[in-house]
mmCIF file as Biopython writes it, N, C-alpha, C and O atoms, coordinates in Angstrom:
data_model
#
loop_
_atom_site.group_PDB
_atom_site.id
_atom_site.type_symbol
_atom_site.label_atom_id
_atom_site.label_alt_id
_atom_site.label_comp_id
_atom_site.label_asym_id
_atom_site.label_entity_id
_atom_site.label_seq_id
_atom_site.pdbx_PDB_ins_code
_atom_site.Cartn_x
_atom_site.Cartn_y
_atom_site.Cartn_z
_atom_site.occupancy
_atom_site.B_iso_or_equiv
_atom_site.auth_seq_id
_atom_site.auth_asym_id
_atom_site.pdbx_PDB_model_num
ATOM 1   N N  . MET A ? 1  ? 102.869 85.591  99.168  1.0 0.0 1  A 1 
ATOM 2   C CA . MET A ? 1  ? 102.298 86.855  98.764  1.0 0.0 1  A 1 
ATOM 3   C C  . MET A ? 1  ? 103.076 87.448  97.620  1.0 0.0 1  A 1 
ATOM 4   O O  . MET A ? 1  ? 104.291 87.590  97.757  1.0 0.0 1  A 1 
ATOM 5   N N  . PRO A ? 2  ? 102.493 87.798  96.528  1.0 0.0 2  A 1 
ATOM 6   C CA . PRO A ? 2  ? 103.232 88.469  95.467  1.0 0.0 2  A 1 
ATOM 7   C C  . PRO A ? 2  ? 103.866 89.733  95.909  1.0 0.0 2  A 1 
ATOM 8   O O  . PRO A ? 2  ? 103.371 90.407  96.813  1.0 0.0 2  A 1 
ATOM 9   N N  . ILE A ? 3  ? 104.998 90.079  95.262  1.0 0.0 3  A 1 
ATOM 10  C CA . ILE A ? 3  ? 105.715 91.269  95.706  1.0 0.0 3  A 1 
ATOM 11  C C  . ILE A ? 3  ? 104.905 92.573  95.541  1.0 0.0 3  A 1 
ATOM 12  O O  . ILE A ? 3  ? 105.053 93.481  96.359  1.0 0.0 3  A 1 
ATOM 13  N N  . ALA A ? 4  ? 104.064 92.683  94.516  1.0 0.0 4  A 1 
ATOM 14  C CA . ALA A ? 4  ? 103.232 93.849  94.381  1.0 0.0 4  A 1 
ATOM 15  C C  . ALA A ? 4  ? 102.295 94.016  95.574  1.0 0.0 4  A 1 
ATOM 16  O O  . ALA A ? 4  ? 102.105 95.135  96.050  1.0 0.0 4  A 1 
ATOM 17  N N  . ASP A ? 5  ? 101.718 92.950  96.056  1.0 0.0 5  A 1 
ATOM 18  C CA . ASP A ? 5  ? 100.827 92.973  97.196  1.0 0.0 5  A 1 
ATOM 19  C C  . ASP A ? 5  ? 101.569 93.484  98.421  1.0 0.0 5  A 1 
ATOM 20  O O  . ASP A ? 5  ? 101.059 94.346  99.137  1.0 0.0 5  A 1 
ATOM 21  N N  . SER A ? 6  ? 102.763 92.965  98.671  1.0 0.0 6  A 1 
ATOM 22  C CA . SER A ? 6  ? 103.496 93.384  99.863  1.0 0.0 6  A 1 
ATOM 23  C C  . SER A ? 6  ? 103.909 94.880  99.774  1.0 0.0 6  A 1 
ATOM 24  O O  . SER A ? 6  ? 103.920 95.574  100.790 1.0 0.0 6  A 1 
ATOM 25  N N  . LEU A ? 7  ? 104.237 95.356  98.599  1.0 0.0 7  A 1 
ATOM 26  C CA . LEU A ? 7  ? 104.614 96.745  98.408  1.0 0.0 7  A 1 
ATOM 27  C C  . LEU A ? 7  ? 103.382 97.648  98.630  1.0 0.0 7  A 1 
ATOM 28  O O  . LEU A ? 7  ? 103.499 98.695  99.266  1.0 0.0 7  A 1 
ATOM 29  N N  . ILE A ? 8  ? 102.259 97.270  98.135  1.0 0.0 8  A 1 
ATOM 30  C CA . ILE A ? 8  ? 101.010 98.003  98.375  1.0 0.0 8  A 1 
ATOM 31  C C  . ILE A ? 8  ? 100.667 98.047  99.849  1.0 0.0 8  A 1 
ATOM 32  O O  . ILE A ? 8  ? 100.232 99.082  100.354 1.0 0.0 8  A 1 
ATOM 33  N N  . GLU A ? 9  ? 100.856 96.929  100.552 1.0 0.0 9  A 1 
ATOM 34  C CA . GLU A ? 9  ? 100.598 96.920  102.002 1.0 0.0 9  A 1 
ATOM 35  C C  . GLU A ? 9  ? 101.514 97.911  102.713 1.0 0.0 9  A 1 
ATOM 36  O O  . GLU A ? 9  ? 101.083 98.646  103.601 1.0 0.0 9  A 1 
ATOM 37  N N  . ARG A ? 10 ? 102.810 97.922  102.301 1.0 0.0 10 A 1 
ATOM 38  C CA . ARG A ? 10 ? 103.760 98.883  102.935 1.0 0.0 10 A 1 
ATOM 39  C C  . ARG A ? 10 ? 103.285 100.307 102.681 1.0 0.0 10 A 1 
ATOM 40  O O  . ARG A ? 10 ? 103.248 101.133 103.594 1.0 0.0 10 A 1 
ATOM 41  N N  . HIS A ? 11 ? 102.926 100.582 101.448 1.0 0.0 11 A 1 
ATOM 42  C CA . HIS A ? 11 ? 102.485 101.933 100.978 1.0 0.0 11 A 1 
ATOM 43  C C  . HIS A ? 11 ? 101.268 102.359 101.826 1.0 0.0 11 A 1 
ATOM 44  O O  . HIS A ? 11 ? 101.214 103.470 102.354 1.0 0.0 11 A 1 
ATOM 45  N N  . LEU A ? 12 ? 100.287 101.427 101.936 1.0 0.0 12 A 1 
ATOM 46  C CA . LEU A ? 12 ? 99.046  101.790 102.680 1.0 0.0 12 A 1 
ATOM 47  C C  . LEU A ? 12 ? 99.303  101.988 104.173 1.0 0.0 12 A 1 
ATOM 48  O O  . LEU A ? 12 ? 98.554  102.700 104.842 1.0 0.0 12 A 1 
ATOM 49  N N  . SER A ? 13 ? 100.375 101.352 104.704 1.0 0.0 13 A 1 
ATOM 50  C CA . SER A ? 13 ? 100.637 101.437 106.110 1.0 0.0 13 A 1 
ATOM 51  C C  . SER A ? 13 ? 101.449 102.691 106.455 1.0 0.0 13 A 1 
ATOM 52  O O  . SER A ? 13 ? 101.690 102.963 107.631 1.0 0.0 13 A 1 
ATOM 53  N N  . GLY A ? 14 ? 101.875 103.461 105.434 1.0 0.0 14 A 1 
ATOM 54  C CA . GLY A ? 14 ? 102.660 104.634 105.683 1.0 0.0 14 A 1 
ATOM 55  C C  . GLY A ? 14 ? 104.125 104.471 105.565 1.0 0.0 14 A 1 
ATOM 56  O O  . GLY A ? 14 ? 104.866 105.413 105.846 1.0 0.0 14 A 1 
ATOM 57  N N  . ASP A ? 15 ? 104.611 103.274 105.147 1.0 0.0 15 A 1 
ATOM 58  C CA . ASP A ? 15 ? 105.980 103.036 104.868 1.0 0.0 15 A 1 
ATOM 59  C C  . ASP A ? 15 ? 106.207 103.430 103.393 1.0 0.0 15 A 1 
ATOM 60  O O  . ASP A ? 15 ? 105.871 102.665 102.489 1.0 0.0 15 A 1 
ATOM 61  N N  . PHE A ? 16 ? 106.754 104.575 103.167 1.0 0.0 16 A 1 
ATOM 62  C CA . PHE A ? 16 ? 106.884 105.097 101.792 1.0 0.0 16 A 1 
ATOM 63  C C  . PHE A ? 16 ? 108.186 104.711 101.089 1.0 0.0 16 A 1 
ATOM 64  O O  . PHE A ? 16 ? 108.500 105.191 100.001 1.0 0.0 16 A 1 
ATOM 65  N N  . GLY A ? 17 ? 108.905 103.851 101.734 1.0 0.0 17 A 1 
ATOM 66  C CA . GLY A ? 17 ? 110.163 103.314 101.119 1.0 0.0 17 A 1 
ATOM 67  C C  . GLY A ? 17 ? 111.275 104.344 101.086 1.0 0.0 17 A 1 
ATOM 68  O O  . GLY A ? 17 ? 111.551 105.024 102.074 1.0 0.0 17 A 1 
ATOM 69  N N  . GLU A ? 18 ? 111.926 104.446 99.893  1.0 0.0 18 A 1 
ATOM 70  C CA . GLU A ? 18 ? 113.092 105.282 99.812  1.0 0.0 18 A 1 
ATOM 71  C C  . GLU A ? 18 ? 112.781 106.685 99.294  1.0 0.0 18 A 1 
ATOM 72  O O  . GLU A ? 18 ? 113.292 107.105 98.256  1.0 0.0 18 A 1 
ATOM 73  N N  . LEU A ? 19 ? 111.964 107.375 100.009 1.0 0.0 19 A 1 
ATOM 74  C CA . LEU A ? 19 ? 111.688 108.793 99.777  1.0 0.0 19 A 1 
ATOM 75  C C  . LEU A ? 19 ? 112.398 109.672 100.724 1.0 0.0 19 A 1 
ATOM 76  O O  . LEU A ? 19 ? 112.540 109.310 101.892 1.0 0.0 19 A 1 
ATOM 77  N N  . GLY A ? 20 ? 112.851 110.790 100.308 1.0 0.0 20 A 1 
ATOM 78  C CA . GLY A ? 20 ? 113.458 111.786 101.223 1.0 0.0 20 A 1 
ATOM 79  C C  . GLY A ? 20 ? 112.462 112.366 102.183 1.0 0.0 20 A 1 
ATOM 80  O O  . GLY A ? 20 ? 111.256 112.175 102.025 1.0 0.0 20 A 1 
ATOM 81  N N  . PRO A ? 21 ? 112.944 113.065 103.168 1.0 0.0 21 A 1 
ATOM 82  C CA . PRO A ? 21 ? 112.089 113.639 104.186 1.0 0.0 21 A 1 
ATOM 83  C C  . PRO A ? 21 ? 111.005 114.526 103.635 1.0 0.0 21 A 1 
ATOM 84  O O  . PRO A ? 21 ? 109.860 114.469 104.083 1.0 0.0 21 A 1 
ATOM 85  N N  . GLU A ? 22 ? 111.359 115.356 102.657 1.0 0.0 22 A 1 
ATOM 86  C CA . GLU A ? 22 ? 110.340 116.320 102.077 1.0 0.0 22 A 1 
ATOM 87  C C  . GLU A ? 22 ? 109.242 115.572 101.392 1.0 0.0 22 A 1 
ATOM 88  O O  . GLU A ? 22 ? 108.071 115.918 101.544 1.0 0.0 22 A 1 
ATOM 89  N N  . ASP A ? 23 ? 109.594 114.526 100.619 1.0 0.0 23 A 1 
ATOM 90  C CA . ASP A ? 23 ? 108.514 113.743 99.937  1.0 0.0 23 A 1 
ATOM 91  C C  . ASP A ? 23 ? 107.663 112.980 101.000 1.0 0.0 23 A 1 
ATOM 92  O O  . ASP A ? 23 ? 106.445 112.881 100.853 1.0 0.0 23 A 1 
ATOM 93  N N  . GLN A ? 24 ? 108.298 112.456 102.046 1.0 0.0 24 A 1 
ATOM 94  C CA . GLN A ? 24 ? 107.536 111.753 103.056 1.0 0.0 24 A 1 
ATOM 95  C C  . GLN A ? 24 ? 106.562 112.746 103.722 1.0 0.0 24 A 1 
ATOM 96  O O  . GLN A ? 24 ? 105.400 112.410 103.950 1.0 0.0 24 A 1 
ATOM 97  N N  . GLU A ? 25 ? 107.028 113.950 104.028 1.0 0.0 25 A 1 
ATOM 98  C CA . GLU A ? 25 ? 106.123 114.949 104.627 1.0 0.0 25 A 1 
ATOM 99  C C  . GLU A ? 25 ? 105.032 115.312 103.672 1.0 0.0 25 A 1 
ATOM 100 O O  . GLU A ? 25 ? 103.899 115.514 104.107 1.0 0.0 25 A 1 
ATOM 101 N N  . HIS A ? 26 ? 105.302 115.406 102.397 1.0 0.0 26 A 1 
ATOM 102 C CA . HIS A ? 26 ? 104.296 115.716 101.397 1.0 0.0 26 A 1 
ATOM 103 C C  . HIS A ? 26 ? 103.181 114.576 101.451 1.0 0.0 26 A 1 
ATOM 104 O O  . HIS A ? 26 ? 101.983 114.856 101.413 1.0 0.0 26 A 1 
ATOM 105 N N  . ASN A ? 27 ? 103.636 113.337 101.537 1.0 0.0 27 A 1 
ATOM 106 C CA . ASN A ? 27 ? 102.716 112.224 101.609 1.0 0.0 27 A 1 
ATOM 107 C C  . ASN A ? 27 ? 101.843 112.307 102.856 1.0 0.0 27 A 1 
ATOM 108 O O  . ASN A ? 27 ? 100.641 112.058 102.762 1.0 0.0 27 A 1 
ATOM 109 N N  . ARG A ? 28 ? 102.388 112.641 104.006 1.0 0.0 28 A 1 
ATOM 110 C CA . ARG A ? 28 ? 101.644 112.774 105.267 1.0 0.0 28 A 1 
ATOM 111 C C  . ARG A ? 28 ? 100.543 113.851 105.102 1.0 0.0 28 A 1 
ATOM 112 O O  . ARG A ? 28 ? 99.398  113.668 105.513 1.0 0.0 28 A 1 
ATOM 113 N N  . ARG A ? 29 ? 100.930 114.938 104.503 1.0 0.0 29 A 1 
ATOM 114 C CA . ARG A ? 29 ? 99.933  116.023 104.245 1.0 0.0 29 A 1 
ATOM 115 C C  . ARG A ? 29 ? 98.908  115.546 103.209 1.0 0.0 29 A 1 
ATOM 116 O O  . ARG A ? 29 ? 97.720  115.828 103.362 1.0 0.0 29 A 1 
ATOM 117 N N  . ALA A ? 30 ? 99.330  114.840 102.174 1.0 0.0 30 A 1 
ATOM 118 C CA . ALA A ? 30 ? 98.394  114.371 101.177 1.0 0.0 30 A 1 
ATOM 119 C C  . ALA A ? 30 ? 97.355  113.445 101.744 1.0 0.0 30 A 1 
ATOM 120 O O  . ALA A ? 30 ? 96.192  113.465 101.340 1.0 0.0 30 A 1 
ATOM 121 N N  . ILE A ? 31 ? 97.776  112.643 102.671 1.0 0.0 31 A 1 
ATOM 122 C CA . ILE A ? 31 ? 96.858  111.684 103.308 1.0 0.0 31 A 1 
ATOM 123 C C  . ILE A ? 31 ? 95.726  112.389 104.032 1.0 0.0 31 A 1 
ATOM 124 O O  . ILE A ? 31 ? 94.569  111.976 103.954 1.0 0.0 31 A 1 
ATOM 125 N N  . THR A ? 32 ? 96.071  113.458 104.740 1.0 0.0 32 A 1 
ATOM 126 C CA . THR A ? 32 ? 95.022  114.188 105.496 1.0 0.0 32 A 1 
ATOM 127 C C  . THR A ? 32 ? 94.292  115.196 104.585 1.0 0.0 32 A 1 
ATOM 128 O O  . THR A ? 32 ? 93.115  115.473 104.817 1.0 0.0 32 A 1 
ATOM 129 N N  . ASP A ? 33 ? 94.947  115.743 103.571 1.0 0.0 33 A 1 
ATOM 130 C CA . ASP A ? 33 ? 94.352  116.788 102.734 1.0 0.0 33 A 1 
ATOM 131 C C  . ASP A ? 33 ? 93.748  116.225 101.431 1.0 0.0 33 A 1 
ATOM 132 O O  . ASP A ? 33 ? 93.131  116.967 100.668 1.0 0.0 33 A 1 
ATOM 133 N N  . GLY A ? 34 ? 93.920  114.948 101.182 1.0 0.0 34 A 1 
ATOM 134 C CA . GLY A ? 34 ? 93.358  114.348 99.963  1.0 0.0 34 A 1 
ATOM 135 C C  . GLY A ? 34 ? 94.243  114.487 98.732  1.0 0.0 34 A 1 
ATOM 136 O O  . GLY A ? 34 ? 93.717  114.576 97.623  1.0 0.0 34 A 1 
ATOM 137 N N  . GLY A ? 35 ? 95.533  114.509 98.876  1.0 0.0 35 A 1 
ATOM 138 C CA . GLY A ? 35 ? 96.402  114.627 97.703  1.0 0.0 35 A 1 
ATOM 139 C C  . GLY A ? 35 ? 96.949  113.253 97.251  1.0 0.0 35 A 1 
ATOM 140 O O  . GLY A ? 35 ? 96.642  112.210 97.828  1.0 0.0 35 A 1 
ATOM 141 N N  . ARG A ? 36 ? 97.744  113.311 96.228  1.0 0.0 36 A 1 
ATOM 142 C CA . ARG A ? 36 ? 98.293  112.095 95.658  1.0 0.0 36 A 1 
ATOM 143 C C  . ARG A ? 36 ? 99.450  111.601 96.580  1.0 0.0 36 A 1 
ATOM 144 O O  . ARG A ? 36 ? 100.226 112.407 97.095  1.0 0.0 36 A 1 
ATOM 145 N N  . VAL A ? 37 ? 99.541  110.301 96.768  1.0 0.0 37 A 1 
ATOM 146 C CA . VAL A ? 37 ? 100.569 109.665 97.643  1.0 0.0 37 A 1 
ATOM 147 C C  . VAL A ? 37 ? 101.446 108.765 96.780  1.0 0.0 37 A 1 
ATOM 148 O O  . VAL A ? 37 ? 100.968 107.948 95.994  1.0 0.0 37 A 1 
ATOM 149 N N  . MET A ? 38 ? 102.753 108.955 96.963  1.0 0.0 38 A 1 
ATOM 150 C CA . MET A ? 38 ? 103.697 108.130 96.118  1.0 0.0 38 A 1 
ATOM 151 C C  . MET A ? 38 ? 104.771 107.450 97.088  1.0 0.0 38 A 1 
ATOM 152 O O  . MET A ? 38 ? 105.251 108.030 98.061  1.0 0.0 38 A 1 
ATOM 153 N N  . SER A ? 39 ? 105.062 106.246 96.727  1.0 0.0 39 A 1 
ATOM 154 C CA . SER A ? 39 ? 106.169 105.527 97.427  1.0 0.0 39 A 1 
ATOM 155 C C  . SER A ? 39 ? 107.146 105.011 96.393  1.0 0.0 39 A 1 
ATOM 156 O O  . SER A ? 39 ? 106.816 104.892 95.213  1.0 0.0 39 A 1 
ATOM 157 N N  . SER A ? 40 ? 108.363 104.702 96.850  1.0 0.0 40 A 1 
ATOM 158 C CA . SER A ? 40 ? 109.409 104.137 95.986  1.0 0.0 40 A 1 
ATOM 159 C C  . SER A ? 40 ? 110.122 103.026 96.755  1.0 0.0 40 A 1 
ATOM 160 O O  . SER A ? 40 ? 110.581 103.217 97.881  1.0 0.0 40 A 1 
ATOM 161 N N  . TYR A ? 41 ? 110.199 101.863 96.116  1.0 0.0 41 A 1 
ATOM 162 C CA . TYR A ? 41 ? 110.836 100.716 96.801  1.0 0.0 41 A 1 
ATOM 163 C C  . TYR A ? 41 ? 111.806 100.018 95.837  1.0 0.0 41 A 1 
ATOM 164 O O  . TYR A ? 41 ? 111.480 99.776  94.675  1.0 0.0 41 A 1 
ATOM 165 N N  . PRO A ? 42 ? 113.009 99.699  96.347  1.0 0.0 42 A 1 
ATOM 166 C CA . PRO A ? 42 ? 113.927 98.934  95.537  1.0 0.0 42 A 1 
ATOM 167 C C  . PRO A ? 42 ? 113.511 97.455  95.570  1.0 0.0 42 A 1 
ATOM 168 O O  . PRO A ? 42 ? 113.175 96.918  96.625  1.0 0.0 42 A 1 
ATOM 169 N N  . ILE A ? 43 ? 113.542 96.806  94.392  1.0 0.0 43 A 1 
ATOM 170 C CA . ILE A ? 43 ? 113.192 95.384  94.378  1.0 0.0 43 A 1 
ATOM 171 C C  . ILE A ? 43 ? 114.432 94.555  94.094  1.0 0.0 43 A 1 
ATOM 172 O O  . ILE A ? 43 ? 114.420 93.343  94.312  1.0 0.0 43 A 1 
ATOM 173 N N  . ASP A ? 44 ? 115.489 95.169  93.618  1.0 0.0 44 A 1 
ATOM 174 C CA . ASP A ? 44 ? 116.792 94.568  93.497  1.0 0.0 44 A 1 
ATOM 175 C C  . ASP A ? 44 ? 117.815 95.750  93.394  1.0 0.0 44 A 1 
ATOM 176 O O  . ASP A ? 44 ? 117.462 96.922  93.527  1.0 0.0 44 A 1 
ATOM 177 N N  . THR A ? 45 ? 119.048 95.383  93.161  1.0 0.0 45 A 1 
ATOM 178 C CA . THR A ? 45 ? 120.065 96.478  93.167  1.0 0.0 45 A 1 
ATOM 179 C C  . THR A ? 45 ? 119.977 97.442  92.014  1.0 0.0 45 A 1 
ATOM 180 O O  . THR A ? 45 ? 120.587 98.510  92.066  1.0 0.0 45 A 1 
ATOM 181 N N  . ARG A ? 46 ? 119.243 97.110  90.977  1.0 0.0 46 A 1 
ATOM 182 C CA . ARG A ? 46 ? 119.132 98.003  89.817  1.0 0.0 46 A 1 
ATOM 183 C C  . ARG A ? 46 ? 117.691 98.472  89.559  1.0 0.0 46 A 1 
ATOM 184 O O  . ARG A ? 46 ? 117.486 99.327  88.698  1.0 0.0 46 A 1 
ATOM 185 N N  . THR A ? 47 ? 116.715 97.956  90.255  1.0 0.0 47 A 1 
ATOM 186 C CA . THR A ? 47 ? 115.340 98.258  89.888  1.0 0.0 47 A 1 
ATOM 187 C C  . THR A ? 47 ? 114.579 98.766  91.077  1.0 0.0 47 A 1 
ATOM 188 O O  . THR A ? 47 ? 114.653 98.190  92.163  1.0 0.0 47 A 1 
ATOM 189 N N  . LYS A ? 48 ? 113.840 99.851  90.884  1.0 0.0 48 A 1 
ATOM 190 C CA . LYS A ? 48 ? 112.951 100.354 91.912  1.0 0.0 48 A 1 
ATOM 191 C C  . LYS A ? 48 ? 111.524 100.347 91.316  1.0 0.0 48 A 1 
ATOM 192 O O  . LYS A ? 48 ? 111.340 100.393 90.100  1.0 0.0 48 A 1 
ATOM 193 N N  . VAL A ? 49 ? 110.543 100.290 92.202  1.0 0.0 49 A 1 
ATOM 194 C CA . VAL A ? 49 ? 109.130 100.319 91.843  1.0 0.0 49 A 1 
ATOM 195 C C  . VAL A ? 49 ? 108.478 101.447 92.502  1.0 0.0 49 A 1 
ATOM 196 O O  . VAL A ? 49 ? 108.749 101.728 93.670  1.0 0.0 49 A 1 
ATOM 197 N N  . TRP A ? 50 ? 107.575 102.151 91.766  1.0 0.0 50 A 1 
ATOM 198 C CA . TRP A ? 50 ? 106.789 103.219 92.308  1.0 0.0 50 A 1 
ATOM 199 C C  . TRP A ? 50 ? 105.369 102.690 92.615  1.0 0.0 50 A 1 
ATOM 200 O O  . TRP A ? 50 ? 104.810 101.907 91.847  1.0 0.0 50 A 1 
ATOM 201 N N  . VAL A ? 51 ? 104.813 103.125 93.728  1.0 0.0 51 A 1 
ATOM 202 C CA . VAL A ? 51 ? 103.429 102.821 94.077  1.0 0.0 51 A 1 
ATOM 203 C C  . VAL A ? 51 ? 102.764 104.198 94.296  1.0 0.0 51 A 1 
ATOM 204 O O  . VAL A ? 51 ? 103.196 105.005 95.120  1.0 0.0 51 A 1 
ATOM 205 N N  . ILE A ? 52 ? 101.711 104.415 93.527  1.0 0.0 52 A 1 
ATOM 206 C CA . ILE A ? 52 ? 101.070 105.754 93.514  1.0 0.0 52 A 1 
ATOM 207 C C  . ILE A ? 52 ? 99.560  105.584 93.741  1.0 0.0 52 A 1 
ATOM 208 O O  . ILE A ? 52 ? 98.885  104.821 93.050  1.0 0.0 52 A 1 
ATOM 209 N N  . THR A ? 53 ? 99.080  106.299 94.696  1.0 0.0 53 A 1 
ATOM 210 C CA . THR A ? 53 ? 97.589  106.343 94.989  1.0 0.0 53 A 1 
ATOM 211 C C  . THR A ? 53 ? 97.144  107.743 94.521  1.0 0.0 53 A 1 
ATOM 212 O O  . THR A ? 53 ? 97.712  108.762 94.913  1.0 0.0 53 A 1 
ATOM 213 N N  . GLU A ? 54 ? 96.158  107.747 93.712  1.0 0.0 54 A 1 
ATOM 214 C CA . GLU A ? 54 ? 95.639  109.012 93.141  1.0 0.0 54 A 1 
ATOM 215 C C  . GLU A ? 54 ? 94.919  109.805 94.256  1.0 0.0 54 A 1 
ATOM 216 O O  . GLU A ? 54 ? 94.472  109.219 95.242  1.0 0.0 54 A 1 
ATOM 217 N N  . ALA A ? 55 ? 94.813  111.102 94.097  1.0 0.0 55 A 1 
ATOM 218 C CA . ALA A ? 55 ? 94.283  112.000 95.105  1.0 0.0 55 A 1 
ATOM 219 C C  . ALA A ? 55 ? 92.849  111.650 95.525  1.0 0.0 55 A 1 
ATOM 220 O O  . ALA A ? 55 ? 92.474  111.807 96.687  1.0 0.0 55 A 1 
ATOM 221 N N  . ASP A ? 56 ? 92.052  111.172 94.551  1.0 0.0 56 A 1 
ATOM 222 C CA . ASP A ? 56 ? 90.661  110.824 94.854  1.0 0.0 56 A 1 
ATOM 223 C C  . ASP A ? 56 ? 90.552  109.448 95.408  1.0 0.0 56 A 1 
ATOM 224 O O  . ASP A ? 56 ? 89.436  109.016 95.700  1.0 0.0 56 A 1 
ATOM 225 N N  . ARG A ? 57 ? 91.657  108.698 95.582  1.0 0.0 57 A 1 
ATOM 226 C CA . ARG A ? 57 ? 91.765  107.359 96.124  1.0 0.0 57 A 1 
ATOM 227 C C  . ARG A ? 57 ? 91.072  106.330 95.297  1.0 0.0 57 A 1 
ATOM 228 O O  . ARG A ? 57 ? 90.763  105.244 95.787  1.0 0.0 57 A 1 
ATOM 229 N N  . SER A ? 58 ? 90.812  106.649 94.016  1.0 0.0 58 A 1 
ATOM 230 C CA . SER A ? 58 ? 90.116  105.707 93.136  1.0 0.0 58 A 1 
ATOM 231 C C  . SER A ? 58 ? 90.987  104.578 92.663  1.0 0.0 58 A 1 
ATOM 232 O O  . SER A ? 58 ? 90.460  103.522 92.313  1.0 0.0 58 A 1 
ATOM 233 N N  . VAL A ? 59 ? 92.299  104.741 92.632  1.0 0.0 59 A 1 
ATOM 234 C CA . VAL A ? 59 ? 93.185  103.721 92.132  1.0 0.0 59 A 1 
ATOM 235 C C  . VAL A ? 59 ? 94.571  103.851 92.726  1.0 0.0 59 A 1 
ATOM 236 O O  . VAL A ? 59 ? 95.064  104.954 92.962  1.0 0.0 59 A 1 
ATOM 237 N N  . THR A ? 60 ? 95.208  102.679 92.970  1.0 0.0 60 A 1 
ATOM 238 C CA . THR A ? 60 ? 96.611  102.643 93.358  1.0 0.0 60 A 1 
ATOM 239 C C  . THR A ? 60 ? 97.325  101.850 92.256  1.0 0.0 60 A 1 
ATOM 240 O O  . THR A ? 60 ? 96.873  100.767 91.883  1.0 0.0 60 A 1 
ATOM 241 N N  . THR A ? 61 ? 98.436  102.381 91.734  1.0 0.0 61 A 1 
ATOM 242 C CA . THR A ? 61 ? 99.132  101.803 90.627  1.0 0.0 61 A 1 
ATOM 243 C C  . THR A ? 61 ? 100.562 101.465 91.023  1.0 0.0 61 A 1 
ATOM 244 O O  . THR A ? 61 ? 101.226 102.232 91.721  1.0 0.0 61 A 1 
ATOM 245 N N  . VAL A ? 62 ? 101.030 100.296 90.565  1.0 0.0 62 A 1 
ATOM 246 C CA . VAL A ? 62 ? 102.418 99.886  90.755  1.0 0.0 62 A 1 
ATOM 247 C C  . VAL A ? 62 ? 103.120 99.959  89.440  1.0 0.0 62 A 1 
ATOM 248 O O  . VAL A ? 62 ? 102.703 99.324  88.472  1.0 0.0 62 A 1 
ATOM 249 N N  . LEU A ? 63 ? 104.221 100.753 89.385  1.0 0.0 63 A 1 
ATOM 250 C CA . LEU A ? 63 ? 104.901 101.026 88.118  1.0 0.0 63 A 1 
ATOM 251 C C  . LEU A ? 63 ? 106.407 100.796 88.239  1.0 0.0 63 A 1 
ATOM 252 O O  . LEU A ? 63 ? 107.025 101.064 89.269  1.0 0.0 63 A 1 
ATOM 253 N N  . LEU A ? 64 ? 106.957 100.298 87.161  1.0 0.0 64 A 1 
ATOM 254 C CA . LEU A ? 64 ? 108.418 100.302 87.022  1.0 0.0 64 A 1 
ATOM 255 C C  . LEU A ? 64 ? 108.865 101.696 86.557  1.0 0.0 64 A 1 
ATOM 256 O O  . LEU A ? 64 ? 108.043 102.436 86.016  1.0 0.0 64 A 1 
ATOM 257 N N  . PRO A ? 65 ? 110.109 102.074 86.744  1.0 0.0 65 A 1 
ATOM 258 C CA . PRO A ? 65 ? 110.513 103.438 86.354  1.0 0.0 65 A 1 
ATOM 259 C C  . PRO A ? 65 ? 110.303 103.777 84.920  1.0 0.0 65 A 1 
ATOM 260 O O  . PRO A ? 65 ? 110.009 104.935 84.626  1.0 0.0 65 A 1 
ATOM 261 N N  . ASP A ? 66 ? 110.432 102.841 83.983  1.0 0.0 66 A 1 
ATOM 262 C CA . ASP A ? 66 ? 110.209 103.125 82.582  1.0 0.0 66 A 1 
ATOM 263 C C  . ASP A ? 66 ? 108.742 103.252 82.232  1.0 0.0 66 A 1 
ATOM 264 O O  . ASP A ? 66 ? 108.418 103.629 81.105  1.0 0.0 66 A 1 
ATOM 265 N N  . GLU A ? 67 ? 107.844 102.953 83.154  1.0 0.0 67 A 1 
ATOM 266 C CA . GLU A ? 67 ? 106.406 103.097 82.967  1.0 0.0 67 A 1 
ATOM 267 C C  . GLU A ? 67 ? 105.883 104.427 83.517  1.0 0.0 67 A 1 
ATOM 268 O O  . GLU A ? 67 ? 104.792 104.880 83.172  1.0 0.0 67 A 1 
ATOM 269 N N  . TYR A ? 68 ? 106.692 105.029 84.379  1.0 0.0 68 A 1 
ATOM 270 C CA . TYR A ? 68 ? 106.261 106.258 85.061  1.0 0.0 68 A 1 
ATOM 271 C C  . TYR A ? 68 ? 106.315 107.447 84.171  1.0 0.0 68 A 1 
ATOM 272 O O  . TYR A ? 68 ? 105.983 108.553 84.599  1.0 0.0 68 A 1 
#
């Protein structure tokens, strides 16, 4: 399974990666209230990846930090 697929699966399951408690709580509210959901995952010691689902659930995007 490609790494992007596994990160999207984690994101969709509610594993938001390396987010602080406030951001994780924001995501839980966003899921029920229809807001934007964001996750952050390290893929090596120097690189993290963001996974973002838009509020209208029309798209989920995987981004490197320099693309965000």
